[in-house]
N, C-alpha and C positions, 0 to 999 in steps of 0.2 A: 504494500500500500504506500502511497505517496501523499503526503499532506503538503499543500502549498498555501501560502498566505498572500492574499491580495488586499491592498488597502484602497478603499474607495474614497480617499480624501485628496488633499493637495500635497504637493511636494515633489522632489525628484526621486527617481528610482535609485535604489541601492541594492547591492548584493551583500548579504552578510558573510563575513569570513571569520572563521574560528582559527586564530593563530595563538595558541597557548600550548606550552610544552607538556602540560599535564592532561590535555584533552583526551588523548587516546591511551592513557596509562591506566592500569588497574588501580583502583583506590587502595591506599595503604592504611587508612584509618580503620581501626577495629575497635570493638566495644571493650568496655572494662566493667568492673563491678559497679562503678558509679554511673556508667553510661552504656547501657546495653545497645546492641545493634537491632533496632526494630526493623521488621521486614520492609516497611515503607522506605526507610533510609537506604537500605541495601538496594532496593529497586532503583532509587534515584541515582545511587552510585554506579549502577550497572548500565544505565541508559546510554545507548550509542545509536547514531544514525547509520543506516546502511546505504551505500551509494546506489543511486537509481539504477545503474546498470546491473546491479545484483538483485534487484527486486523481481519477483515473478509469482506465478501461481503457487498456491491458491491465495486468493484474497479473502477478506472476511465475508461470511454469509450475511444475509440481511439482519438476522437476529443479533449476531455478534456486532455488526456495525451499529445497530440501534443502541446496544448496550454501551459501546464506546462513546457514542454521542451523548447518551444520558449522563455519563460520568464527566464528559468534557465540559458540559454547560454549568457544572457546579463550581463556578469560580466567583471571585469578588466582582460584583456588578452593582455599584452604587446607584441607587434609584431604579434598579431593575430595568435599565434601558435596552438591554440585549443588543449591544452595538456590533453584532456580527451575524453572519449568515453562513450556512454550509451549502456547498454544491457538490454533487456526486457526479463524477465523470468516469465513464467506463466504455469498453468496446472501442469502436472506430472513432468516437469523439476524442479519445486520447491522442490519436494520430492527427486529427484535425487541429487540435490545440497545439501540437508540436509544429505543424506546418505554419500556423499563425505566429507562433513565437519566433520561428526561423525567419519569417518575412519581416517581422517587427525588428529583429536584430539587424537584418540587412538594411532596412530603412534608417535605423539609428546610426549604424556604422558600416557603410558599404565596403570598406576596406578591411573588415575584420578577418576575412578568409573563410573558405568553404568549411573548414573543420569546425569553426565556431557555429556556423549556421546549421551544420549537420548535428552537432551536439544538442542544440536547441530543438531541432526537429525530432530527435530521438528521446528527449528528456522524459516524456511521460509514457513512452511506448512499452517499457519493461514492466511497470507495475500494473497489476490487473485492475486496480482501482485508484482513482485520484480523488481525494477529498480536498476541496478548496474552502479555506476559511476566509471569507471576505469581511474585512473590518469595515463597519459602516457607521461611523460616529455621526451624531446629529448635533445641531446647535442646541445647547441646553444651558440655561443660566445657572443651574445647580451642579451640573456634572461637566467639567471641562473636557474638551476633545481628547487631550492627552490621557486622561483617566479612562476614557472609553477605549482608546487604542490599547492601553495596558490590559483592559479586560479581554479584548480580542486576542492579545498575545498570550494571556493566561489560558484561554480556551485551547490554543495550539499546544501549549505545554501539557495541559491536562489530557488532550487527545493523544499526544505522544505517550504519556504514562499509561493510559488505558490500553493502547495498542501493545505496548511492551508487556503489561500485566497479562495480556491474553496470548503472548508469544508471537506476535505479528511483527515482522521486520518493517521498517519504514524509514523515510527520509522526509525532512522538512526543508523547504526552500522558499524564501521570499521571492516572488516573481514580478510583481508589478503594482501599478497604481490604478487610479480611476479609469483611464482609457482602456486598459487591458481588462479590468473587471467588467466594464460595460460591453466590451467586444465579445466576451465569452457568451453572454446572453444572446448575442446576434449570430455567432458562428456555430454554437453547439446546442444540442438538445440536452440540457442539464436537468438534473432533478434537484430542486430546492429541498433541503432536508430540515430547514428551520427558517 
């Protein structure tokens, strides 16, 4: 499964890069008499993303996906604004999305090279299922946009944890902003999950 994050606000596109020497290391902290290792902390310590090229069948069945989403929405959400949406992309729609991303990359940087465009084209084709988390903050005098964005980010992390708890490999990648999220509705037959 592949989880991708789209922000339907304003701002420039960025790709998150993890550049930390301990990121891929086995955790060394262990419990003691005064601080046991609860299972939840061990699960957090063990979490790793799987490169999209290594994702494959089987994906979660509908009941498993629904269970994951039910856990993922249990995040801090001041004012219960629910500033996020889920989209489910499967089958040929994954390839259509890859074609769209490759064309978008070509338009943004025509000199990037065919390898870059092909990587974008194949990005979603290996995972049997892509869950898109669309951050959708709204103007609200009581809940700032930044807080709503953090809620959507928490949803992504909770979805990661739910998938890992169920033994499903996954990758999370920020992909785009408002124009990309809007385009998905136009080019794909997506299933809104919330």
